[in-house]
MARBA-3410 file (N, C-alpha, C, O; in Angstrom, 1 decimal):
134
1.0,-1.1,0.0,-0.2,0.1,-0.2,0.8,1.3,0.3,1.2,1.4,1.5 ~ 1.0,1.9,-0.7,1.5,3.4,-1.0,0.4,4.4,0.0,-0.8,4.6,0.1 ~ 1.8,5.1,0.6,1.5,5.9,1.9,0.6,7.5,0.6,0.8,7.5,-0.6 ~ -0.2,8.4,1.2,-0.4,9.2,0.4,0.5,10.7,0.6,0.9,11.2,1.6 ~ 0.8,11.2,-0.9,1.5,12.1,-1.3,0.8,13.4,-1.2,-0.3,13.7,-1.5
2.1,14.5,-0.5,1.4,15.5,-0.5,1.9,16.4,-1.5,2.9,16.1,-2.1 ~ 1.0,17.8,-2.1,1.5,18.4,-3.6,2.6,18.1,-3.4,2.9,17.1,-4.0 ~ 3.7,18.5,-2.5,5.1,18.8,-2.6,5.7,17.3,-3.1,7.0,17.1,-2.9 ~ 5.0,16.4,-3.5,6.0,15.0,-3.8,6.4,14.3,-2.2,6.8,13.1,-2.0 ~ 6.4,14.9,-1.4,6.4,14.1,0.2,5.3,13.2,0.7,4.3,13.3,0.0
5.3,12.4,1.6,4.5,11.8,1.9,3.4,12.6,2.8,3.9,13.2,3.8 ~ 2.1,12.6,2.5,1.4,13.7,3.5,1.2,13.3,4.8,1.0,12.1,5.0 ~ 1.4,14.1,5.8,1.3,14.5,7.2,0.0,13.1,7.7,-1.0,13.0,6.9 ~ 0.1,12.5,8.6,-1.1,11.8,8.7,-2.3,13.0,9.7,-1.9,14.1,10.1 ~ -3.3,12.6,9.8,-4.2,13.4,10.4,-4.9,12.4,11.6,-5.3,11.2,11.5
-4.9,13.3,12.7,-5.6,12.0,13.7,-6.7,12.9,14.7,-6.9,14.1,14.6 ~ -7.2,12.0,15.4,-8.7,12.0,15.9,-8.2,11.7,17.3,-7.2,11.0,17.4 ~ -8.8,12.1,18.4,-8.7,11.7,20.1,-9.9,11.4,20.1,-10.7,12.3,20.0 ~ -10.3,9.9,20.2,-11.3,9.7,20.6,-11.3,9.0,22.3,-10.4,8.3,22.7 ~ -12.6,9.3,23.1,-12.0,8.9,24.6,-12.1,7.4,24.3,-12.7,6.9,23.3
-11.2,6.9,25.7,-10.5,5.4,25.8,-11.8,4.9,26.3,-12.5,5.6,27.0 ~ -12.2,3.6,26.0,-13.4,2.5,25.9,-12.6,2.1,27.1,-11.5,2.3,27.4 ~ -13.5,1.4,27.9,-13.0,0.3,29.2,-12.2,-0.8,28.8,-11.1,-1.2,29.4 ~ -12.8,-1.4,27.9,-11.6,-2.3,27.0,-10.5,-2.0,26.6,-9.6,-2.8,26.7 ~ -10.5,-0.5,26.0,-9.3,-0.1,25.9,-7.8,0.5,26.8,-6.6,0.7,26.7
-9.2,0.7,28.0,-8.3,0.9,29.5,-7.6,-0.1,29.6,-6.4,-0.1,29.7 ~ -8.4,-1.4,29.6,-8.0,-2.1,30.1,-6.8,-3.2,29.5,-6.3,-4.2,30.0 ~ -6.7,-2.6,27.9,-5.7,-3.4,27.4,-4.4,-2.2,27.6,-3.3,-2.8,27.4 ~ -4.2,-1.0,27.8,-3.6,0.4,28.3,-2.8,0.1,29.4,-1.6,0.2,29.3 ~ -3.4,-0.3,30.4,-2.8,0.2,31.7,-1.5,-1.0,32.1,-0.4,-0.6,32.5
-1.8,-2.3,32.1,-0.5,-3.1,32.4,0.4,-2.7,31.8,1.1,-2.1,32.6 ~ 0.9,-2.7,30.7,1.8,-2.0,29.8,2.3,-0.6,30.3,3.4,-0.2,30.4 ~ 1.3,0.0,30.5,1.6,1.5,31.0,2.6,1.3,32.4,3.7,1.8,32.5 ~ 1.9,0.6,33.2,2.4,0.4,34.7,3.8,-0.1,34.1,4.6,0.6,34.8 ~ 4.4,-0.8,33.4,5.5,-1.6,33.2,6.4,-1.2,32.7,7.6,-1.5,32.9
5.7,0.0,31.9,6.8,0.9,30.8,7.0,2.2,32.0,8.2,2.3,31.9 ~ 6.8,2.6,32.5,6.7,3.7,33.9,7.5,3.0,34.6,8.4,3.8,35.0 ~ 7.6,1.9,34.9,8.5,1.1,36.2,10.0,1.4,35.2,10.8,2.3,35.3 ~ 10.0,0.4,34.5,10.6,0.4,33.5,12.2,1.6,33.3,13.4,1.6,33.3 ~ 10.9,2.6,33.0,11.6,4.0,32.7,12.2,4.6,34.2,13.3,5.1,34.2
11.6,4.5,35.2,12.2,4.9,36.8,13.3,4.4,37.0,14.4,4.9,37.4 ~ 12.9,2.7,36.6,14.5,2.1,36.4,15.7,2.9,35.9,16.7,3.2,36.5 ~ 15.5,3.1,34.5,16.7,3.5,33.6,16.8,4.7,34.3,17.9,5.1,34.2 ~ 16.0,5.6,35.0,16.5,7.1,35.2,17.0,6.9,36.4,17.4,8.0,36.9 ~ 17.2,5.9,37.3,17.7,5.5,38.8,16.8,6.2,39.8,17.1,6.1,41.0
15.8,6.6,39.5,15.0,6.6,40.8,14.3,5.5,41.6,13.8,5.7,42.7 ~ 14.3,4.2,40.8,13.7,3.3,41.2,14.5,2.2,41.4,15.2,2.2,40.5 ~ 14.7,1.0,42.3,15.5,-0.3,42.2,14.7,-0.9,41.5,13.5,-0.5,41.4 ~ 15.0,-2.0,40.9,14.4,-2.9,39.7,13.3,-4.2,40.5,12.3,-4.7,39.9 ~ 13.8,-4.3,41.7,12.7,-5.2,43.0,11.6,-4.5,42.9,10.6,-5.1,42.5
11.4,-2.8,43.3,10.4,-2.2,43.5,9.4,-1.2,42.9,8.4,-0.5,43.3 ~ 10.1,-1.6,41.7,9.3,-0.4,40.6,7.9,-0.5,40.2,7.0,0.4,40.3 ~ 7.7,-2.2,39.5,6.6,-2.0,39.2,5.0,-2.1,40.2,3.8,-2.0,39.9 ~ 5.8,-2.2,41.7,4.8,-2.3,43.0,4.8,-0.2,43.1,3.8,0.4,43.2 ~ 5.8,0.2,43.1,5.7,1.8,43.3,5.0,2.3,41.8,4.3,3.4,41.9
5.1,1.8,40.7,4.6,1.9,39.5,2.8,1.8,39.7,2.0,2.7,39.5 ~ 2.7,0.6,40.2,1.0,0.5,40.2,0.4,1.5,41.1,-0.8,1.8,41.1 ~ 1.6,1.9,42.0,0.8,2.6,43.2,0.1,3.9,42.7,-1.0,4.2,42.9 ~ 1.4,4.7,41.9,1.3,5.9,41.2,0.3,5.4,40.6,-0.7,5.5,41.4 ~ 0.0,4.9,39.8,-1.2,4.7,38.7,-2.3,4.8,39.8,-2.8,5.9,39.8
-2.7,4.0,40.6,-3.9,3.9,41.3,-3.9,5.2,42.3,-4.9,5.3,43.1 ~ -3.1,6.0,42.3,-3.5,7.5,42.9,-3.6,8.5,42.1,-3.8,9.6,42.5 ~ -3.3,8.1,40.7,-3.3,8.8,39.8,-5.0,8.8,39.1,-5.7,9.8,38.8 ~ -5.2,7.7,38.9,-6.3,7.1,38.4,-7.7,6.0,39.5,-8.1,4.8,39.4 ~ -7.8,7.1,40.6,-8.1,6.2,41.2,-9.6,5.5,40.8,-10.1,4.6,41.5
-10.0,6.0,40.0,-12.3,5.7,39.4,-11.4,5.1,38.3,-11.8,4.0,38.3 ~ -10.5,5.1,37.4,-10.1,4.5,36.3,-10.4,5.8,35.5,-10.1,6.9,35.8 ~ -11.1,5.3,34.2,-11.4,6.7,33.2,-12.2,7.2,33.8,-12.3,8.4,33.3 ~ -13.3,6.8,34.9,-13.9,8.1,35.1,-13.4,9.2,36.2,-14.2,10.1,36.5 ~ -11.9,9.0,36.7,-11.1,9.9,37.6,-11.3,11.4,36.8,-11.0,11.6,35.6
-11.8,12.4,37.6,-11.9,13.8,37.5,-10.1,14.5,36.6,-9.0,14.3,37.0 ~ -10.8,15.2,35.4,-9.5,15.6,35.5,-8.3,14.7,34.7,-7.2,15.2,34.5 ~ -8.5,13.6,34.4,-7.6,12.5,34.0,-8.2,12.0,32.5,-9.2,11.3,32.4 ~ -7.3,12.4,31.1,-8.5,12.4,29.8,-7.3,11.3,29.1,-6.2,11.5,28.8 ~ -8.2,10.1,29.1,-7.3,9.3,28.3,-8.5,9.2,26.8,-9.7,9.2,26.7
-7.4,9.2,26.1,-7.6,9.0,24.5,-7.2,7.9,23.9,-6.2,7.4,24.3 ~ -7.8,7.3,22.9,-6.9,6.5,21.9,-7.1,7.3,20.5,-8.2,7.9,20.2 ~ -6.0,7.3,19.9,-5.6,8.0,18.9,-6.0,7.0,17.9,-5.8,5.8,18.0 ~ -6.7,7.9,16.7,-7.1,7.5,15.5,-6.7,7.6,13.9,-7.6,7.9,13.2 ~ -5.9,7.4,13.4,-5.8,8.2,12.2,-7.2,8.3,11.4,-8.2,7.5,11.4
-7.1,9.5,10.7,-8.6,10.2,10.7,-9.0,9.3,9.5,-10.1,8.9,9.5 ~ -8.1,9.0,8.2,-8.4,8.5,7.3,-9.0,6.6,7.3,-9.9,6.0,6.8 ~ -8.1,6.3,8.1,-8.3,4.9,8.4,-8.9,4.9,9.4,-9.4,3.8,9.2 ~ -9.3,5.3,10.7,-9.9,4.8,11.8,-9.4,4.2,12.4,-9.8,4.0,13.6 ~ -8.3,3.7,11.8,-7.6,2.7,13.1,-7.0,3.5,13.9,-6.7,4.7,13.7
-6.7,2.7,15.2,-5.9,3.2,16.4,-4.4,3.1,16.0,-3.9,2.1,15.5 ~ -4.0,3.9,16.2,-2.3,4.2,15.9,-1.8,4.7,17.7,-0.6,4.9,18.1 ~ -2.8,4.9,18.3,-1.8,5.8,20.0,-2.7,5.7,20.7,-3.8,5.3,20.5 ~ -2.1,5.9,21.7,-2.5,6.6,23.0,-2.3,7.8,23.4,-1.2,8.2,23.3 ~ -3.1,8.7,23.9,-3.1,9.6,24.7,-3.3,9.8,25.8,-4.2,9.1,26.1
-2.6,10.5,27.0,-3.0,10.8,28.2,-2.8,12.2,28.9,-1.7,12.6,29.2 ~ -4.2,13.0,29.1,-4.1,14.5,28.9,-4.6,14.3,30.5,-5.3,13.4,30.9 ~ -4.2,15.2,31.3,-4.5,15.8,32.8,-4.5,17.1,32.8,-3.7,17.9,32.2 ~ -5.3,17.3,33.4,-5.9,19.3,33.9,-5.9,19.0,34.8,-6.4,17.9,35.3 ~ -5.1,20.3,35.5,-4.9,20.8,36.8,-4.7,22.2,36.8,-3.9,22.7,36.1
-5.5,22.8,37.9,-5.3,23.8,38.3,-3.8,24.8,38.6,-3.4,24.7,39.8 ~ -3.3,25.5,37.9,-2.4,26.6,38.5,-2.4,27.9,38.9,-2.0,28.8,38.2 ~ -2.7,28.0,39.8,-3.1,29.6,40.3,-4.6,30.2,39.6,-5.6,30.0,40.3 ~ -4.6,30.7,38.6,-6.1,31.2,38.5,-6.9,30.4,36.6,-7.9,30.6,36.0 ~ -5.4,29.6,36.5,-6.2,29.0,35.0,-5.9,27.7,34.9,-5.0,27.3,35.6
-6.5,27.0,34.2,-6.1,25.5,34.2,-5.0,25.4,32.8,-4.9,26.0,31.7 ~ -4.3,24.4,33.4,-2.9,24.2,32.9,-3.2,22.1,32.1,-4.0,21.2,32.6 ~ -2.7,22.1,31.4,-2.9,20.6,30.6,-1.9,20.3,30.8,-1.0,21.2,30.9 ~ -1.7,18.7,30.8,-0.1,18.4,30.7,-0.4,17.0,30.3,-1.4,16.3,30.6 ~ 1.0,16.5,29.5,0.3,15.3,29.1,1.4,14.6,29.9,2.6,14.9,30.0
0.7,13.4,30.4,1.3,12.7,31.1,2.1,11.0,30.2,3.1,10.5,30.6 ~ 1.3,10.6,29.1,1.7,10.1,28.6,0.9,9.7,27.0,-0.2,9.5,26.7 ~ 2.2,9.6,26.2,1.9,9.5,24.8,2.6,8.4,24.3,3.8,8.2,24.4 ~ 1.5,7.5,23.4,2.2,6.0,22.9,2.0,5.9,21.4,0.8,6.0,21.0 ~ 3.1,5.7,20.3,2.3,5.3,19.2,2.8,4.3,19.0,4.0,3.9,19.2
1.9,3.8,18.5,1.7,1.9,17.7,3.5,1.6,17.3,4.0,2.4,16.6 ~ 4.2,0.7,17.7,5.4,0.6,16.9,5.4,0.5,15.5,6.3,1.0,14.8 ~ 4.4,0.0,14.9,4.4,-0.1,13.4,3.6,0.8,12.8,3.0,0.6,11.8 ~ 3.4,2.0,13.6,3.3,3.3,12.5,4.8,4.4,12.8,5.0,5.4,12.1 ~ 5.4,4.1,13.6,6.1,5.1,14.4,7.1,5.5,13.3,7.7,4.7,12.5
7.3,6.8,13.3,8.3,7.2,12.3,7.7,7.8,11.2,8.4,8.2,10.3 ~ 6.3,7.9,11.2,5.4,8.2,10.1,4.6,9.5,10.5,3.8,9.9,9.7 ~ 4.8,10.1,11.6,4.5,11.6,12.1,3.2,11.7,12.8,2.7,12.8,13.2 ~ 2.6,10.3,13.1,1.4,10.0,14.2,2.0,10.8,15.3,1.2,11.7,15.4 ~ 3.1,11.1,16.3,3.6,11.5,17.1,3.0,13.3,17.3,2.4,13.9,18.2
3.8,13.8,15.8,3.8,14.9,16.0,1.9,15.4,16.1,1.4,16.2,16.9 ~ 1.2,14.5,14.9,0.4,14.9,14.5,-1.0,14.9,16.1,-2.0,15.5,16.2 ~ -0.5,14.1,16.9,-1.4,13.9,18.0,-0.7,14.9,19.0,-1.5,15.3,19.9 ~ 0.5,15.4,19.0,0.9,16.7,19.9,0.0,17.9,19.2,-0.6,18.5,20.1 ~ -0.2,18.4,18.0,-1.0,19.2,17.6,-2.6,19.1,17.8,-3.3,20.1,17.8
-3.1,17.9,18.0,-4.4,17.4,18.1,-4.7,17.9,19.6,-5.7,18.6,19.8 ~ -3.7,17.5,21.0,-3.7,17.8,22.0,-3.6,19.0,21.9,-4.7,19.5,22.3 ~ -3.0,19.6,21.7,-3.0,21.5,21.5,-4.6,21.9,21.2,-5.1,22.9,21.7 ~ -5.3,21.0,20.4,-6.5,21.9,19.9,-7.5,21.2,21.1,-8.6,21.8,21.1 ~ -7.4,20.1,21.8,-8.1,19.6,22.5,-8.2,20.4,23.8,-9.2,20.8,24.4
-7.1,20.6,24.1,-6.6,21.3,25.4,-7.1,22.5,25.4,-7.7,22.7,26.4 ~ -7.1,23.5,24.4,-7.8,24.8,24.1,-8.9,24.8,24.5,-9.4,25.4,25.5 ~ -9.5,23.8,23.6,-11.1,23.6,23.8,-11.5,23.2,25.5,-12.6,23.2,26.1 ~ -10.4,22.9,25.9,-11.3,22.2,27.5,-10.7,23.1,28.4,-10.9,23.1,29.6
END
């Protein structure tokens, strides 16, 4: 399958849509996210390997006590607009800072099979639009 081409002759940049994550998608996301966060904390030297997964699990439980229903924690499935296929996950957090609301990206994962095609950039641009609307 050929990639779409922009008028410049270069591959077209993908466009994505942020859909609220479903319970089934959240179930598939959470455990790998816990393990990846633990791995990153070990690599950074913050946590010891023997404690990392449990500490990560505790952090996730504190941040998402009500799962997808946790206020101000917004989890999205990122979909390619053209194909409707899921291409990643975005976790956006809203929090008060003084007198304004701030949006913060907790996690952005682009599916391995589509990395290097512009989906990360497209997701961040869609994230900016979503944050402004929120």
